N, C-alpha and C positions, 0 to 999 in steps of 0.2 A: 614539378616546376609550374610556372604560371600557366593560365589558360591561354596559350599562345595561338596565333592565327596561322593556319597552314598555307604555304606557298608551293607552287608546282612549276615544273618545266612544261614547255609546250607539248612534248610528246606524251606526257602524263595526262594533260587536258584533252588531247585528241583521243586517248584511250577512254576517258570518261565519256566523251561525246559518242564514241562507237558503242559503248556499253548501253547508253541511253537508247540508241537506235536498235541495236541487235538484241539486247536482253530485256529491256523494258518496253520495247515496242513503240517508241516515240518516233514518228517519221522525221527525217532530217528537215523537211520543209516546216514542220511544226516547231522544231527547235529554232529555226531561222525566224519564224513568225514571232515567237516569244522574244527573241533577242531584239528584233526591230521594235516590238511594242514596248519592251523595257527601256530601250534607248529613247524612244519618243516620249515616254512618260517622264524620264529624267530631264530631257531637254525642256519640256514644258515647265517642270518644277524649277529648273535652273534659270531659264530665261522666259518668264511668262509673257513678256511683252513682245517677243519675237513673232513677226508675221511673215517674214520672208526667209526661207531656209534654203541653204545650199548644201547639196549632198554629193560628195565626190566618191564614186563607186569604182572599185577595181574588179578584176576578173574572177576572184574566188568567192567563197561563201561570205567573207566580210562584205563584199559588194552586195550580195544578196540581202544581208541585214540592212544595208543602206536603202535598198529599193523598198523594203517593207516599211522602214521609217518614213520614206518619202511619200508612200501611198497614204499612210495614216495622217501625216501632216497635211496633205492635200485634202483629205476627207474632212479634216478639222477646219478647213477654210484658209489655210496658209498658202501663200505663193511659194512654190517649190521649184528650184532649179536643180536638176540632176545632171551632174557632169561626169561623163565617162572618162576614166583615166585612160591614157594611151595604152592600147592593147587590152582594154578593159571589158571586152565582150565576155559574158559569163561562160565558164568552162564546165560547170557541173549542173546537173538537173535542178537541184533546189534553187540555185541562184537564177537559172533560166526561168523557172516558174515564178520567182519573185519579180523578175523583170517583166514577164508577161502580165502579171497582175497589175504592175505599175502602169503599163501601157494600156491595159484594158480599162483602167480607171481614168484614162484621159491624159496621163502623164507622158512626157516626151524626154528623150535623152539627148543632151547636148555634147558635142565633141569639144575637147579642150583645144583652143587655137592660140593659146598664149594669153588670152584675156579671160577674166572672170566677171560674172554679174555681181552687182551690189546686193548683199544679203545681210541679215541681222546676225545669223549664226551659221557656221560651217559644220557639217558632219563629215568626219574623216572615216570613210569605209573603203579605203584603197587597198591596204594590205592587212592580212590577219596576223596570226602569231608565228608564221613559219619563216618570215624573212630574216636572213642572216647575212645578206649581201647589200651593197649600196643600191638604192633605187636606180632604175634605168634613167638615162638622160631626159627622156620625155616626161617621165613621172617626177623626176627631180624638179623640172620646171613648174609642174603643177603644184607641188608641195611648196616651192618657194613663193609662188603667187598667193597661195592660201595664207602662208605666214605673213607675207607683205600686206595682206588686206587688213591686218590688225583687228579682225573680227574674232570673237570667241569661238573656240573649236571644241566640239565634243568628239573624242576619238572612240571608235568602237573596238573594243578588246585591247588594242595596243596602238599608240600613235604610230602611224605609218613611217617606216624607216628605222624603227627601234627594234633591236634584238630582244625578244621577250624573255630569253633565258639569261642573258648577260647584262641587260640594262645599258648596253653600248649601242651607239649609232654609227655604223661604218660609213655613212654618208649623210645627206640631208635628212631631216626628220621633221614631222609635223609638230608644231608647238601647240599642244592641247591645253585648254583651260580645265577640262574634266575628261577623265578616261573611265569608260564603263567596261569592266573586265567580265567576260561571260563564263559561267560554269564554275571556275575556280580562279583564284588570284595567281598571276604569273610572277615568278620570283624576280625577274628582271625589272619589274615596274617600281621596285622599292629601293634601289641602290644606284649609285653612280650617276651617269649622265641622264638616266631616266628621270631623276628627280628635277631636272631642269625643264623637261618637256611633257610630262604626263599630268601635271596639275593635281587636281583632287581625284584620287583613284577610288572608284566604287566597284563593288562586285555584285553580280546578280546570278543566282543559281539557275534561273530560267525554270523554276518550278520543280527542279529535281530534288530528290531527298537530300537531307544534310550529308555532308561528306563524312564518311567513316574513315578516320585516319589509320585504322588498323588494316582496312582493305586497301586504302590508297595512301601509303606513307608519304608525307610531304618531302619535297626536295630541300625545303628550308622552312623555318618558322619566323613569323613576325611578332615582335613584342612592342607594346605601346605603353604610354604612361599609366594606364589603369592596371597594368600588370605588376607594378612595383611592389604592391603590398604582399605579393606572394613570397617575397624574399626578406621582407623587413618587418618581422613580427615584433610586437611590443615586448619590452623587457620585463622580467619579473621584478617585484617590488624589492627583493633583497639582493639585487644585482650589485656587483662591485667591479672596479676597473680591471682586475685581473682576469675576469671572464671575457673581456672584450678585446684581448690581444694587444700586442706591442709591435708597432711598425717602425722600422728603422729606414729613414730616407737618406740615400747616399748620393751626393752630388754637390754642385755649387763651386765649381772651379772659379778662380779669381775672375771677377767681372760677371759671373752668372749666378750669384747667390740667390737672386729672386726666384729662380726656377725651383730650387729645392725647398724654399720657404712655401711656395704655392702648393707643392706636393704635400708637405707636412700639415699645413692647415686644412687641406682637403681631407686628409685622413682623419683629422680631429673632428671636422664638421660632419663627417659621415659616421662618427661614433666609435672610433677606436679607443680602447682604454688608455693606451700610452703611445705617444709618438716621440721618437728621437730623431736627431739629425746629425749625420757625420759630414762635415764640410771643411773647407779650407779655413785656416786660422783667421785670415783676413775678413771672413764673412761672419764670424761668430757674434760680434757685438751688435751688428745691425739686425741679425736674425733674432737674437734674444730680446732686443728692444721692440721689434715688430710683433713677435709672437712668443711671449715668455712661456706659454703652455707647452711648446715643443722643446724637449730637452736637447740642447745643442752642444755638440762636442767638436773641438778642433782635432782634425784627423789628417795627418800628413803622409801616412803610409799604412800598409796593411797590418803592421804590428800594432799600431794604435787603434786600428779598426777591430781587431780580433775580439776584445772583451765586449764591444757593442754588438757584434754579430752573435755572440754567445747568448746575450740577454734577449734579443729580439725574436719574435715568432714569425714575422714576415718582413721581407726586404723590398724596398722600392729603389731601384738603381737606374740612374740615367739623367734626371733633370739637372741640367747645367754641369754634367760630369766632365765634358770635354773629351778629346781623343788623345790627350797626351799621356805621358808615363804614369802620372797620378791616377787618371781615370782607368787606364788599363789594369793597373795593380789592384785597385779597389774592386773593379768588376770581377777579376779573376778570383779574388778572395771571397767575394759574395757568392758567386756561382758554386764554388767549391764546397760551401757549407751544406748544400743539398736542401736548404730550407726553401719554402715557397718564396718566389721572387717575381716582382713585376719589373720588366725591362722596357725602357723607353728611351727615346732621343739618342744621345751619344752611346748609350749602352747597346742599342741596336746597330748603330753604325760600326762599333767595334766588333760586335758579334758577326756582322756581315763580312768583315775582313778575315775572320778566323771562325768559320761556321762550326758549330758543335751542337750536339743534342742537349737540350735543357728541359728535361721532362717535368721539372717542378715550376716552370716559368709560365707567366702570362706575358706575351709580347704585344706591344701596342703601337705598331707602325702606321705612319701615314703613307700614302702611295709612293713617295720618294724613298722612304726608308724600306718599304716593302720591296721595291725594285732592287735596292742594294742587298737585301737579304736573299733575293733570288737570282741576282746577277743579270737583271734585265732593266728596262726603262720603266718609269712611272706610267707612261702611256700604255705599255704592255700590261701593267697591273690593272689599269682602269678599263682596258678592253675586255677583261673578264675577271671581275673582282672575286667572284665565287671560286674560280680556279686558282687565283693567286693566293687567297686566304688558305685554301686547302693545301696548296703546295708548301707554303711556309710552315703550316702545322705539321705536315709530314716530314719536311726536312729537319726541323728542329725538335720534333716530338713535343710540342708545346701547345698551349692554348694561344690563339691569336685574335686580337681585336684589330681588324683592318679599318682604320678610321676613314672618315669621309662622309659624304651624303649617303645615308643609309649604311652606317657602319656595320660590318659583318663580324661575327664571332664564330670561329671555327676551331676544331680540335680533332685529333685522330679518333676515328670511330664515332663521331658525334654529328648529328644533323646540324648544319649551320643555322645561325640565328641572325636575323636582320633587325637592327635597332630602328624602330619607327618613330624617331624623335630627333631633334637637333635642327639647327638653322645656320644660314651662311654667316651670321655674326660671330659664330664660334670659330671661324677660320682666322685665328689670330694667335700670335705667340703666347705661350703659357697655358693654353687650354689643355694640351696634352699632359702637362705637369699635374694639373688638377686630376685628370683621369687616372694617372698612375696612383695618386694618393687615394682616390675613391676605391679603386679595385683592391689595392693593398689593404685598405681598412676593412673591406668586406671579407677578404681572405682571413684577416686576423680575427674577425668576429665569427669565424667558423664556416663560412660558405665554401664548398668545394671550388676548385679553380675555374671550371667552366661556368658554373652558376655565378661566381663572384664577377667574372668578366662580363657576363650578360647583364646582371643586375647593376654592376658599376657603370657600364657604358650607357645603360638606359637611364639611370639616375643622373649621370652627368649631362646627358643630352636633354633630359626633361628639365633639369635646372637651367640649362642654357635657354630653353624655350620660355621658361617662366621669367628669366631676367630680361629677355628680349621684349616681352610684352610690356615691360615697365616703360622703357624709353626707346625701343626700336633695336634693330639688329646692328646697324652700323655704329661703330664706336664701343661695342660691347667688350668689357674687360673680363679676364678670368676671375678677378676678385669680386666682380658683380654677382657671381654664382654662389658665393659662400652662404648668404642667408637662405637661399632657395635649396641648397644642398641639405642644410640642417632641417628645414621644414619638410622637404620631400622624403628625407630619411626617416621621418616619423609619420607615416601615413595613418590617417584616422581609421 
């Protein structure tokens, strides 16, 4: 697979920290000093004109990192206001030593009384990676004031209030412009609500040796646009269409024919050899006129669908399918073939009403559909996207692409993958239809199901980013992605 970036849970990072102290002989205070120095260097690079720095320090080692940064900033000639979070007196020796060094350098600590000083940049050193509950009322007030200041914020390790494992904020959370994650990247920073609050995420190993993923297996992997070429090798000169698969797109109930058209064109733009469409009779003429390359067939029942199922190598079922008798009949016939199948939209809603194992399937739910597949709310899904994706994969014995900010790909027995691309402009009707076609196309071209899901989700998200760079995110249409899908499916 691609040269993916490893992500970790908080407990795994704590174990790395302990190993550095106990096995490699690096004192905890030295690691804290390195963290504070790395954060100060990043702050200078990000905001070189900043001359007045505010640092909010909590009671743990995260607060100690903040005291180190404050001392370095003061030594550099900045005016520094250190604000102690309520209950923020250091609890551990390294943080106490960092506070003592700050005071010895002439610094003082202010108590939060509901008001904050005017600064150029805030540094969030309130909580570290262990928080999984809402902040206390007193700390909540401090966080709210920092957010209300509208000053840029550098968060140390994790924006305070964010669950580092789940990417969920159970209460108020610091709105960071940049987050500097120490020792290893935390999985929760790359998905869900975290993407609204952590800004530009950086990682600093603090001078430790590179991570050996054999010794420290990641809890998840992150893929980014540069990884696409790992799955999209150039074709040989003597290639023919039969080598690149045949996708049958099934959907387009009356009034919803555009959805299956988007799916079919996405499959074609991603390089499938042949794309067919099984749709309602009423939609055939419009689809043929709009995209003649897709072989379109009027299908009113499973009997008419049977010969098309026989010829196809991969099925994409759900775009515009509806939840009526026609959709149910075609879905049942499709799943019964045992062929690789991508299920989306109404196919997922129908599957949720009659759960069944679909081991040849790739399921592509958004949080609402994921909730219906699990019998819970979309809020429950978003509260722990990693757990939700794993639960769907286990229940249906399928590959799952849980869509959203930082889409997740999960499957039984596989380490989940986070898609490090995509933008809010893609939150519009029809984008999921494209994704179904892209993944089905890569399946038909020979990628295994998990790899097709990862590569397809990454290709789709990267195309969305490329399209948004042209005229912005708001107003982005699914069809705007087509030229970028084609270009990105042919990496240099």
